[in-house]
FIDREN-155710 format. One record per residue (C-alpha): residue in one letter; z, x, y. Coordinates in steps of 0.1 Angstrom, whole numbers, padded with zeros to 4 digits, always signed. Layout:
! residues N
AZXY;...
//
This chain:
! residues 971
M+0759-0402-1349;Q+0730-0430-1351;I+0737-0458-1371;C+0712-0477-1392;P+0708-0515-1377;C+0710-0527-1413;V+0745-0508-1418;W+0760-0527-1390;L+0748-0560-1402;F+0765-0554-1436;V+0796-0542-1414;C+0800-0573-1394;I+0790-0600-1427;L+0818-0580-1443;C+0844-0582-1412;N+0837-0615-1409;G+0841-0625-1443;Q+0876-0613-1444;S+0885-0629-1409;C+0877-0663-1425;A+0895-0655-1457;Q+0932-0671-1456;A+0961-0672-1482;Q+0958-0706-1503;Q+0993-0723-1497;A+1011-0728-1531;F+1041-0736-1549;R+1077-0714-1551;S+1095-0736-1568;E+1084-0771-1584;P+1102-0805-1593;R+1118-0805-1630;N+1127-0833-1651;I+1163-0849-1645;T+1187-0874-1656;L+1216-0886-1644;R+1238-0924-1645;M+1232-0949-1624;G+1248-0944-1586;A+1247-0909-1586;T+1223-0885-1563;A+1196-0868-1576;V+1178-0839-1560;L+1146-0830-1568;R+1135-0794-1557;C+1099-0783-1540;E+1095-0751-1516;V+1059-0745-1506;L+1042-0708-1499;R+1023-0705-1471;A+1030-0740-1458;S+0994-0754-1437;G+0990-0790-1447;T+1010-0819-1445;V+1039-0821-1473;Q+1050-0853-1485;W+1062-0867-1522;A+1045-0892-1542;K+1067-0923-1563;D+1047-0934-1591;G+1013-0924-1574;L+1029-0940-1540;L+1028-0916-1509;L+1066-0918-1494;G+1053-0905-1457;P+1058-0868-1439;E+1088-0877-1422;R+1119-0859-1435;S+1141-0891-1430;L+1114-0913-1452;P+1115-0947-1428;G+1111-0978-1454;F+1133-0960-1482;P+1170-0959-1470;R+1182-0940-1501;Y+1155-0911-1499;S+1153-0883-1478;M+1139-0848-1476;I+1166-0820-1473;G+1162-0783-1468;N+1147-0756-1442;P+1111-0767-1435;K+1108-0731-1417;R+1112-0717-1458;G+1087-0743-1470;Q+1119-0765-1488;Y+1110-0801-1489;H+1137-0811-1512;L+1141-0850-1523;Q+1173-0864-1523;I+1178-0899-1542;E+1214-0912-1532;N+1229-0939-1556;A+1203-0939-1577;Q+1190-0970-1592;L+1172-0984-1622;D+1137-0986-1600;D+1137-0953-1594;D+1134-0943-1633;T+1097-0933-1621;L+1076-0901-1616;Y+1075-0881-1586;E+1051-0852-1569;C+1055-0830-1543;Q+1023-0822-1524;A+1007-0802-1497;G+0978-0816-1479;P+0946-0799-1471;S+0943-0777-1440;E+0919-0754-1422;S+0926-0726-1444;S+0937-0738-1479;A+0928-0768-1501;A+0955-0799-1511;I+0982-0784-1540;V+0999-0812-1564;S+1033-0801-1581;Y+1039-0806-1617;G+1052-0844-1621;A+1085-0849-1629;W+1106-0878-1643;V+1137-0894-1630;T+1158-0907-1661;V+1185-0931-1649;L+1208-0942-1676;I+1230-0975-1676;P+1260-0977-1697;P+1263-1009-1717;S+1278-1046-1704;K+1306-1061-1723;P+1294-1071-1761;F+1296-1102-1773;F+1290-1120-1805;E+1261-1147-1812;M+1278-1175-1830;D+1308-1198-1825;L+1339-1180-1834;A+1361-1211-1825;T+1347-1230-1858;P+1368-1220-1887;W+1350-1204-1919;V+1351-1216-1952;A+1360-1191-1980;G+1337-1181-2002;K+1308-1192-1979;K+1286-1167-1967;Y+1280-1157-1926;T+1257-1138-1902;L+1274-1124-1877;T+1253-1110-1847;C+1266-1084-1822;V+1249-1078-1790;A+1255-1047-1763;P+1236-1060-1733;D+1221-1041-1702;A+1220-1006-1717;K+1200-0978-1710;P+1191-0960-1738;V+1196-0985-1764;A+1237-0988-1773;E+1249-0982-1805;I+1272-1009-1821;T+1298-1004-1847;L+1316-1034-1864;Y+1354-1034-1868;K+1374-1052-1892;G+1412-1054-1874;E+1416-1017-1859;S+1392-1001-1883;P+1354-0996-1887;F+1341-1021-1912;E+1339-1000-1946;L+1335-1000-1984;E+1358-0984-2003;E+1390-0970-1988;V+1412-0947-1998;K+1436-0925-1980;A+1439-0886-1977;G+1457-0870-1999;R+1463-0893-2025;M+1450-0890-2058;L+1419-0910-2067;V+1418-0922-2105;L+1384-0936-2114;Q+1373-0945-2151;C+1333-0945-2162;V+1329-0964-2197;S+1296-0965-2213;H+1289-0988-2240;S+1268-0984-2273;G+1240-0962-2279;N+1229-0938-2306;P+1245-0913-2303;L+1269-0922-2277;A+1262-0910-2242;T+1274-0881-2226;L+1294-0882-2192;H+1295-0863-2165;W+1307-0868-2127;T+1292-0859-2095;K+1300-0859-2058;N+1273-0854-2033;G+1251-0843-2061;E+1272-0820-2071;V+1289-0817-2110;L+1326-0824-2105;S+1334-0830-2144;T+1316-0829-2173;T+1344-0842-2198;W+1340-0876-2219;E+1356-0893-2248;E+1342-0909-2275;D+1354-0941-2293;D+1331-0945-2327;A+1350-0974-2335;A+1346-0996-2304;Q+1311-0976-2300;K+1317-0965-2264;S+1323-0929-2243;S+1346-0926-2213;S+1355-0906-2185;I+1383-0904-2159;L+1380-0886-2127;R+1412-0874-2114;L+1400-0864-2076;K+1425-0855-2049;I+1410-0865-2017;T+1407-0849-1983;P+1396-0854-1951;A+1361-0837-1961;D+1357-0867-1985;N+1347-0891-1960;Q+1314-0907-1968;A+1312-0892-2002;E+1287-0906-2027;L+1305-0903-2060;C+1281-0912-2091;C+1288-0914-2129;E+1257-0907-2154;S+1254-0914-2188;I+1225-0901-2212;N+1218-0894-2247;L+1190-0878-2268;V+1165-0910-2269;S+1175-0918-2229;L+1143-0915-2207;S+1163-0915-2177;P+1203-0911-2171;L+1220-0944-2164;S+1241-0943-2132;V+1269-0964-2112;S+1280-0947-2079;R+1303-0955-2054;K+1308-0946-2014;I+1341-0940-2004;T+1356-0940-1968;V+1387-0917-1964;L+1414-0923-1943;F+1428-0897-1926;E+1451-0886-1900;P+1448-0859-1869;E+1460-0827-1880;E+1462-0818-1844;L+1480-0832-1815;T+1473-0813-1778;L+1491-0818-1746;S+1475-0796-1721;G+1480-0797-1684;S+1502-0784-1659;L+1542-0800-1662;V+1548-0784-1629;A+1542-0807-1593;I+1552-0809-1559;E+1569-0844-1551;G+1539-0866-1539;Q+1515-0846-1558;E+1490-0865-1584;L+1500-0852-1623;E+1467-0848-1642;L+1474-0844-1680;S+1450-0844-1713;C+1460-0857-1747;Y+1436-0845-1775;A+1442-0857-1813;S+1416-0843-1836;S+1391-0859-1859;S+1408-0887-1876;N+1393-0920-1893;P+1401-0947-1882;P+1403-0931-1845;V+1435-0933-1829;D+1451-0947-1797;I+1471-0925-1774;R+1496-0936-1750;W+1522-0920-1726;W+1557-0922-1719;L+1579-0908-1691;G+1611-0912-1701;Y+1616-0947-1714;K+1591-0960-1690;E+1551-0963-1704;L+1525-0946-1681;N+1492-0966-1679;G+1470-0946-1655;T+1446-0934-1685;V+1414-0932-1691;V+1404-0927-1728;T+1375-0913-1746;M+1364-0915-1783;E+1338-0886-1798;E+1324-0879-1833;G+1348-0852-1851;A+1351-0836-1880;N+1345-0849-1914;G+1329-0882-1902;G+1361-0893-1881;M+1362-0898-1844;T+1389-0877-1820;T+1404-0892-1791;M+1412-0877-1755;S+1434-0897-1732;N+1433-0886-1699;M+1464-0892-1678;T+1470-0893-1636;H+1503-0896-1624;R+1519-0892-1589;V+1555-0879-1593;S+1586-0881-1573;R+1616-0862-1576;E+1635-0888-1593;E+1613-0880-1622;D+1624-0840-1624;G+1633-0830-1659;L+1624-0861-1674;K+1605-0859-1712;L+1568-0865-1710;T+1559-0878-1740;C+1519-0882-1753;E+1518-0906-1788;A+1490-0908-1810;F+1494-0938-1834;N+1474-0962-1854;K+1487-0996-1857;G+1467-1003-1892;T+1475-0970-1906;H+1512-0973-1892;F+1507-0938-1883;S+1523-0920-1853;K+1526-0884-1839;T+1539-0872-1809;Q+1544-0838-1783;I+1570-0839-1758;A+1569-0821-1728;Q+1598-0816-1700;L+1585-0821-1664;S+1593-0799-1635;V+1592-0818-1596;Y+1597-0796-1566;Y+1607-0811-1535;P+1619-0791-1505;P+1655-0784-1493;Q+1673-0812-1473;K+1694-0799-1447;V+1699-0763-1433;W+1728-0750-1407;L+1741-0719-1393;D+1777-0710-1391;A+1773-0682-1358;P+1793-0679-1326;P+1787-0705-1298;Q+1757-0700-1276;D+1778-0699-1243;V+1805-0672-1254;P+1795-0636-1239;L+1792-0608-1266;R+1793-0572-1256;S+1767-0550-1265;G+1778-0530-1297;T+1797-0557-1311;T+1789-0563-1347;V+1786-0601-1356;R+1776-0622-1387;L+1754-0652-1390;V+1754-0670-1422;C+1727-0695-1431;F+1736-0729-1456;S+1711-0745-1476;T+1712-0779-1496;G+1693-0795-1519;G+1658-0787-1530;N+1641-0779-1563;P+1641-0750-1570;T+1670-0737-1546;G+1655-0726-1512;T+1651-0692-1504;L+1668-0682-1468;T+1647-0662-1447;W+1660-0649-1411;F+1635-0644-1381;K+1642-0630-1345;Q+1622-0647-1318;T+1593-0663-1331;S+1574-0636-1358;F+1598-0609-1365;D+1609-0608-1400;M+1648-0597-1403;G+1646-0603-1442;V+1657-0624-1469;A+1694-0628-1473;R+1719-0657-1469;E+1740-0635-1441;L+1725-0617-1414;V+1748-0590-1400;L+1739-0572-1364;V+1750-0550-1341;L+1742-0560-1306;A+1720-0546-1283;A+1701-0556-1247;S+1670-0570-1267;D+1697-0594-1283;N+1707-0612-1252;M+1692-0648-1252;A+1674-0639-1283;T+1666-0669-1306;Y+1676-0663-1340;R+1661-0687-1369;C+1666-0690-1404;D+1642-0710-1426;S+1648-0725-1460;T+1617-0727-1483;N+1610-0730-1522;K+1577-0740-1545;A+1574-0773-1524;K+1559-0752-1499;K+1580-0774-1468;T+1599-0752-1445;I+1632-0767-1426;S+1647-0744-1403;A+1680-0737-1379;H+1680-0713-1349;T+1710-0699-1323;K+1710-0682-1292;L+1734-0652-1284;M+1744-0641-1251;V+1751-0604-1248;H+1764-0583-1220;Y+1753-0546-1215;L+1752-0519-1189;C+1717-0499-1185;C+1711-0470-1165;R+1673-0465-1154;F+1658-0437-1134;Q+1645-0446-1104;G+1619-0416-1097;V+1633-0411-1064;E+1657-0385-1053;Q+1692-0399-1033;A+1710-0381-1003;P+1731-0353-1015;R+1772-0359-1023;R+1799-0331-1020;A+1808-0325-1057;Q+1838-0303-1071;F+1849-0267-1059;G+1830-0278-1025;G+1794-0277-1036;V+1767-0303-1031;S+1753-0329-1062;V+1719-0340-1060;L+1710-0371-1079;S+1674-0376-1090;S+1663-0409-1111;L+1628-0411-1128;L+1613-0446-1142;L+1589-0440-1168;N+1564-0471-1188;L+1567-0456-1222;S+1543-0459-1249;S+1542-0447-1285;Q+1521-0413-1270;H+1554-0403-1255;H+1572-0398-1285;N+1590-0367-1291;Q+1576-0356-1258;K+1603-0334-1237;V+1612-0347-1202;I+1623-0316-1181;C+1644-0318-1150;Q+1644-0288-1124;A+1665-0277-1097;Y+1658-0251-1077;S+1675-0232-1046;P+1658-0214-1021;V+1690-0200-1009;L+1700-0183-1042;A+1664-0181-1051;E+1671-0195-1084;G+1667-0222-1106;A+1682-0246-1135;N+1665-0269-1156;T+1674-0290-1185;F+1651-0312-1206;F+1656-0352-1228;Q+1633-0353-1256;L+1622-0386-1260;N+1625-0412-1292;V+1606-0437-1286;L+1607-0467-1313;Y+1576-0484-1314;P+1559-0506-1343;P+1530-0497-1366;E+1502-0486-1348;F+1469-0476-1363;S+1451-0446-1353;P+1415-0447-1337;D+1396-0429-1362;Q+1408-0456-1386;P+1376-0467-1403;A+1365-0501-1403;E+1341-0499-1433;V+1338-0477-1463;Q+1310-0475-1486;V+1313-0466-1523;V+1289-0470-1553;E+1298-0493-1581;D+1318-0483-1610;D+1331-0447-1586;M+1364-0449-1572;A+1368-0465-1540;T+1393-0451-1512;I+1404-0470-1483;P+1423-0444-1458;L+1454-0458-1441;L+1460-0438-1405;V+1489-0455-1394;S+1525-0442-1372;A+1554-0458-1364;N+1588-0452-1353;P+1608-0453-1372;E+1587-0439-1396;E+1602-0458-1427;V+1568-0482-1431;S+1563-0509-1460;C+1529-0517-1460;I+1508-0548-1478;W+1473-0548-1488;L+1457-0583-1492;H+1421-0592-1501;H+1412-0623-1500;R+1442-0636-1486;E+1463-0623-1520;K+1485-0597-1519;L+1476-0567-1541;V+1500-0556-1570;K+1495-0529-1590;E+1507-0549-1622;G+1478-0571-1612;D+1454-0545-1618;L+1459-0513-1632;R+1430-0504-1611;Y+1449-0502-1579;H+1466-0474-1569;W+1487-0463-1536;S+1491-0429-1524;D+1521-0418-1503;D+1505-0423-1470;Y+1495-0462-1483;S+1461-0452-1487;L+1445-0476-1514;E+1426-0463-1543;I+1403-0485-1568;K+1392-0471-1597;N+1360-0479-1613;V+1353-0504-1585;T+1329-0534-1591;R+1310-0557-1568;K+1337-0582-1568;D+1357-0560-1551;A+1338-0559-1524;G+1349-0576-1489;V+1372-0573-1460;Y+1405-0559-1473;T+1437-0565-1450;V+1468-0541-1443;E+1500-0553-1428;C+1528-0526-1418;A+1558-0532-1407;N+1593-0510-1395;E+1619-0521-1379;E+1603-0525-1348;G+1579-0550-1357;R+1547-0555-1375;N+1508-0551-1368;Q+1476-0550-1390;T+1438-0541-1393;S+1413-0551-1420;I+1388-0525-1431;K+1353-0539-1451;L+1344-0524-1484;D+1311-0524-1487;V+1301-0519-1529;Q+1268-0507-1530;Y+1252-0514-1567;A+1217-0505-1583;P+1193-0540-1585;S+1189-0561-1613;V+1158-0580-1613;K+1142-0609-1627;A+1110-0630-1625;E+1108-0663-1604;K+1084-0675-1629;D+1067-0658-1659;P+1038-0668-1669;V+1023-0675-1636;F+0992-0693-1641;V+0961-0698-1615;N+0926-0708-1618;L+0896-0684-1610;G+0891-0678-1572;E+0925-0693-1559;T+0952-0673-1551;A+0983-0659-1573;D+1017-0654-1563;L+1038-0635-1582;I+1077-0633-1572;C+1103-0612-1587;V+1139-0615-1575;A+1162-0587-1573;D+1200-0592-1573;A+1210-0556-1552;N+1231-0541-1527;P+1221-0530-1500;I+1190-0549-1498;I+1166-0524-1482;S+1128-0523-1467;G+1103-0513-1492;M+1129-0519-1522;F+1101-0537-1541;S+1070-0523-1554;W+1045-0534-1582;K+1025-0514-1613;W+0988-0519-1622;L+0980-0532-1590;V+0943-0541-1582;R+0924-0544-1548;A+0924-0574-1529;T+0963-0578-1533;Q+0991-0580-1507;E+1026-0572-1510;T+1054-0584-1490;Q+1091-0589-1493;E+1114-0615-1478;D+1148-0610-1482;E+1161-0606-1520;S+1127-0615-1531;G+1095-0589-1539;L+1060-0614-1535;L+1031-0599-1547;T+0999-0620-1535;I+0965-0618-1552;R+0936-0635-1536;D+0903-0642-1549;V+0917-0639-1586;T+0890-0627-1612;R+0893-0627-1644;A+0898-0587-1643;H+0934-0595-1626;A+0946-0611-1657;G+0975-0591-1674;L+1010-0578-1674;Y+1024-0566-1637;R+1060-0546-1634;C+1079-0556-1604;T+1102-0524-1602;A+1133-0529-1575;N+1146-0497-1559;N+1176-0492-1535;G+1184-0457-1542;I+1214-0463-1561;A+1210-0454-1597;L+1179-0463-1617;P+1156-0487-1605;A+1153-0523-1625;S+1119-0536-1635;V+1106-0571-1649;D+1071-0580-1665;V+1053-0611-1653;R+1021-0616-1670;L+0995-0634-1649;V+0972-0657-1668;V+0939-0665-1651;Q+0926-0699-1658;F+0885-0701-1661;K+0862-0728-1672;P+0846-0716-1710;Q+0822-0692-1712;L+0797-0692-1745;Q+0787-0660-1765;K+0750-0662-1758;G+0731-0636-1771;P+0703-0636-1798;Q+0726-0633-1828;W+0740-0667-1814;R+0712-0689-1810;K+0698-0690-1843;V+0715-0692-1880;A+0696-0688-1911;S+0696-0705-1943;R+0676-0717-1975;G+0669-0757-1974;D+0670-0762-2011;G+0703-0781-2013;T+0723-0752-2031;T+0737-0733-2002;T+0760-0739-1973;A+0755-0726-1934;E+0779-0719-1909;V+0771-0728-1873;V+0794-0708-1852;C+0803-0714-1816;Q+0825-0691-1795;A+0842-0698-1761;E+0860-0679-1738;G+0881-0694-1716;I+0918-0708-1703;P+0934-0730-1709;R+0925-0743-1743;V+0886-0748-1749;D+0878-0781-1773;F+0844-0782-1789;S+0817-0809-1794;W+0786-0808-1817;E+0754-0827-1811;K+0727-0824-1838;N+0688-0830-1821;G+0707-0847-1793;V+0730-0871-1816;R+0765-0865-1819;L+0772-0850-1849;D+0796-0872-1875;F+0824-0851-1890;A+0833-0882-1914;N+0799-0871-1932;P+0813-0849-1961;R+0779-0829-1955;Y+0798-0815-1921;E+0830-0797-1919;E+0843-0786-1886;Q+0873-0762-1883;T+0883-0744-1847;V+0903-0710-1845;R+0921-0697-1814;E+0932-0663-1809;G+0939-0659-1770;S+0913-0669-1748;F+0887-0671-1773;H+0883-0699-1790;T+0855-0703-1822;S+0842-0735-1836;T+0826-0731-1868;V+0800-0760-1880;R+0802-0756-1920;V+0766-0775-1934;V+0770-0782-1973;N+0739-0779-1989;V+0715-0773-1964;S+0685-0799-1966;A+0653-0781-1949;L+0644-0825-1940;L+0679-0831-1927;D+0696-0798-1915;Y+0666-0779-1898;A+0672-0789-1867;F+0691-0778-1829;F+0729-0780-1830;S+0738-0785-1795;C+0779-0773-1787;T+0795-0780-1760;A+0828-0761-1748;R+0851-0782-1722;N+0884-0775-1706;S+0898-0792-1673;L+0880-0766-1651;G+0842-0773-1666;E+0820-0771-1698;D+0793-0744-1710;E+0762-0754-1738;L+0743-0736-1764;D+0716-0749-1785;I+0716-0733-1819;Q+0688-0736-1841;L+0693-0734-1882;V+0659-0719-1893;S+0650-0711-1930;T+0658-0674-1941;N+0629-0651-1926;H+0620-0615-1912;P+0643-0606-1883;D+0634-0609-1848;P+0625-0576-1826;P+0653-0559-1809;S+0652-0563-1771;S+0663-0539-1741;F+0656-0508-1760;R+0662-0477-1734;Q+0672-0440-1735;V+0711-0430-1733;G+0709-0391-1733;V+0684-0362-1736;T+0685-0323-1745;H+0661-0301-1755;D+0658-0311-1790;S+0673-0345-1794;V+0669-0381-1778;T+0698-0408-1780;L+0682-0445-1781;E+0699-0475-1779;W+0689-0513-1782;I+0702-0546-1791;P+0696-0562-1821;G+0677-0600-1823;F+0682-0625-1849;N+0686-0611-1880;G+0669-0642-1899;G+0698-0649-1921;L+0698-0617-1941;Q+0717-0580-1935;Q+0691-0561-1911;R+0685-0522-1906;F+0665-0506-1878;R+0636-0479-1879;I+0624-0457-1854;R+0589-0446-1850;Y+0579-0415-1824;R+0554-0389-1820;W+0544-0367-1796;D+0518-0374-1770;Q+0488-0354-1783;S+0493-0366-1819;I+0477-0392-1836;S+0501-0403-1862;S+0538-0411-1860;L+0572-0399-1875;Y+0598-0429-1889;M+0633-0423-1894;D+0659-0449-1909;V+0691-0456-1883;F+0720-0449-1903;P+0747-0464-1907;P+0723-0495-1908;S+0739-0518-1886;A+0742-0493-1858;T+0725-0500-1823;T+0726-0465-1811;F+0708-0437-1826;T+0701-0397-1818;V+0668-0381-1830;T+0670-0348-1837;G+0648-0319-1843;L+0625-0322-1813;Q+0607-0294-1795;P+0616-0285-1758;V+0598-0295-1730;T+0577-0319-1752;T+0571-0356-1743;Y+0573-0384-1772;N+0566-0421-1776;F+0594-0440-1792;S+0597-0476-1806;V+0627-0495-1827;N+0623-0523-1849;A+0643-0543-1876;L+0639-0550-1912;N+0653-0570-1936;A+0648-0581-1974;I+0622-0603-1969;G+0604-0586-1939;E+0601-0563-1908;S+0600-0577-1870;G+0574-0565-1844;Y+0587-0537-1822;A+0613-0540-1795;D+0603-0558-1758;N+0568-0570-1769;N+0559-0537-1786;A+0568-0518-1753;V+0568-0479-1758;L+0597-0457-1746;T+0578-0423-1730;I+0609-0393-1727;T+0602-0358-1723;T+0631-0335-1739;K+0645-0308-1720;G+0634-0269-1714;Q+0664-0239-1727;F+0653-0220-1698;G+0680-0238-1674;V+0709-0225-1700;T+0699-0191-1704;L+0697-0185-1668;I+0729-0204-1660;M+0745-0181-1686;F+0731-0151-1664;L+0739-0162-1632;M+0779-0167-1647;L+0774-0128-1659;C+0764-0119-1624;K+0796-0139-1609;L+0816-0120-1632;G+0802-0089-1624;A+0809-0093-1590;S+0844-0103-1594;G+0854-0070-1610;L+0842-0065-1647;P+0840-0031-1657;A+0801-0012-1645;Y+0794-0006-1684;L+0801-0039-1695;T+0784-0058-1669;V+0750-0036-1677;V+0752-0041-1716;L+0757-0075-1712;T+0727-0081-1687;V+0705-0061-1713;V+0714-0084-1740;F+0707-0116-1719;G+0675-0099-1706;V+0659-0097-1743;V+0668-0129-1747;L+0652-0143-1717;V+0623-0123-1729;L+0624-0136-1760;N+0627-0173-1750;S+0597-0169-1725;L+0575-0152-1753;G+0585-0185-1776;C+0576-0208-1748;F+0541-0189-1744;F+0534-0192-1777;G+0544-0228-1781;L+0523-0238-1756;R+0490-0219-1768;W+0498-0236-1805;K+0501-0272-1790;K+0467-0269-1772;R+0449-0249-1803;R+0464-0281-1824;G+0453-0305-1795;Q+0415-0293-1804;T+0422-0295-1840;G+0432-0330-1846;N+0419-0330-1880;H+0455-0313-1894;N+0488-0327-1889;Y+0519-0304-1891;L+0554-0318-1896;F+0584-0296-1883;I+0621-0305-1892;R+0653-0289-1876;G+0690-0299-1883;C+0680-0331-1901;E+0707-0330-1930;S+0723-0363-1919;V+0686-0387-1916;P+0685-0406-1950;S+0649-0405-1950;I+0621-0393-1928;T+0583-0408-1936;F+0551-0390-1924;C+0521-0412-1920;H+0484-0405-1908;
//
């Protein structure tokens, strides 16, 4: 196979271009603004995809360096995993000089340009220092004299709020206690007629009742108001008015309501272990003035408290006191009192609770036989354990050797066996103080045991003159020997007879788990999980408990748990929180054993976008990331819908990454990330890609001119439209001079719809002398700019159309298309001129609708050559013909091809099984049509030749022209 050299050259250039194009580094996460108190630790996040340049931080423009320890800045360091592109900035012990702007920067490399993150502000807050008064408070004040008192709270960020207090309460004007009846009288003197009075509270009418005293020429109204906390800072106003008043007279008072807290709440645990710190809170609801809180334990006041006051309901203040106290056993049973009080209002309210302090038992001892006194096997022995002290009373538990649990009881009854010889029995006493003290003892047991030695001994004389043979057998027993038979067979060769007997083994062993016990169980979320338990033991009475996250599972704790007869665990409506390792502990009289089973709960993914929308500049690389929460996370779990060319889809753990290189405007729009791990339905999230590009102005002929009369009576609109992202701003010049929009004759308005931005300059009272000029429009954004000169001219005939071309052609019609020119400032329409090549005159056809730029000329002759032209018309005149009076020559098609195709289709149908008589009939019909068509073409050509010889006669044939508005025939 031969390939031309030009093809090889194209392939090489394409390959070289692809090998050189590498991905642009980009930010996966960028730093965000953070606010913290002075002395705290701040972490600014920065994660870079495909980092190829040097990554470092800039503080207010100053680069901190590429090393992760950041030498010279002892409180600064870069943390995170650099293999995952993590360069997080950590600032310890934040100070005021850390309050500034920070940026994360990735330097340029051979394969990528430099990138800079968005700036992130670190705001350091500083609590105010102790306030002070700027005046001499030691000098006595003189009654009746005016003084200015200034309070200063220094070193605060942000500025501190200052409240002045008189005594224990904030300095207010009118004060009244909640619950009391406030009686106010309003009097209006004179007036004719006497005034009408009404009371309002915060603008709402309270009373419209008043009395008139004609003798004293006054009106009076008494307001009786039951004060509630909601009336705090309310403004009471009395207004008076009569028929001739221009406006009402009024007097108002703002009242301050003193009210007590409705609730006093004591929260926190009142149970603690000796030596632990008790953390309690006492909360007083809103009150005015705010209350103080103190603590009492018994008759002792506690001082380790932190009090916080915040704004509450009805303009009051809430008080929260947090108390920390280390408890001792002497404080058990004491009453803990939280008291809210206010010395100024003589208010006091308490909450009392009883304190419980747990402490361990003090002493444990045993009542047991002496350790040096031997006991016979089979003897019953009672061991009694005693414990004193402790709160609550200790729980006694018996253990044999180190870990074999003998049960919870005060008295332990034993039937001695060989295994009890010198075995250690321990009694543990423990309680909720979680400290254990123990006492232990040992027993000396004498026992008799026969063992099978597995060796035959010499025969011995037996009763009745016989011989007895003794054989012993020694076995190392395991659980596999349980219930098996040991058979002893004796055979006499003299008698040729044998005798046998057997012994069935009863092997005692602790619980053992089957080799078939599964180590992992998989289940889908919301289904029922069954964790089987395959265990055997002797004795068969086995007790098993299940543990999850080191907590014992009980049916009462969660009704979803169910245990079958074989201790298998069933969990209904399993959730992902149920996943993990389950430990089952089984015990019988011989001991205990445990095993672990992992429950793997699989669930469908939920997915979210890492960043939405994603902004990228034209020609750069876009990274669209979606993150899923799913189990299992499988390869190929993520898919993207509506992908375009030059994309690369990758998966990193639980993240799906769609990379689009060399971004164009066609890439903008919604991308759908779908995560599917085969569990239930897939999950999707939409991510919008916004492609940023510099402005591009509309520059067609209709955009370069604007027409208007210049007689000072009309208004012209000069329109400039640009497409671009981000925001596009416009500036205007007229004949090279910046347009002054302070001039009332010029108005500018900008309309934005998506990526389209339209600026319209309205020229009011157009003057031919002043305004017929070139208006220059400049559209710019952060990526670049574009310019267009627009000429304001007088109304005139339209400009010729352009780009006149053929769109389609049939045997009797031609479809044409063109681009309209400037309309001259008036509505324009179009007219088609055409004639066949041997005609000396032309036909004209007006385009309908008038504004259409595509039109089909019908009623043409087959296989005929026509010349077409188009021009534009408006109320003033008409333009020249399109493309400098160019003529478009088009030849219509013939009908013979259609008839031939139909004939060939008929032949194909006949060959495929059409009845013979029907095939003959159809062939004759189409043959007649074919002959008539040929005769029509023959006589038509003869007529055309005769008509060409007699040029002094003009004929017009019009077919199918019902939709043509007007047809003009010209000589």
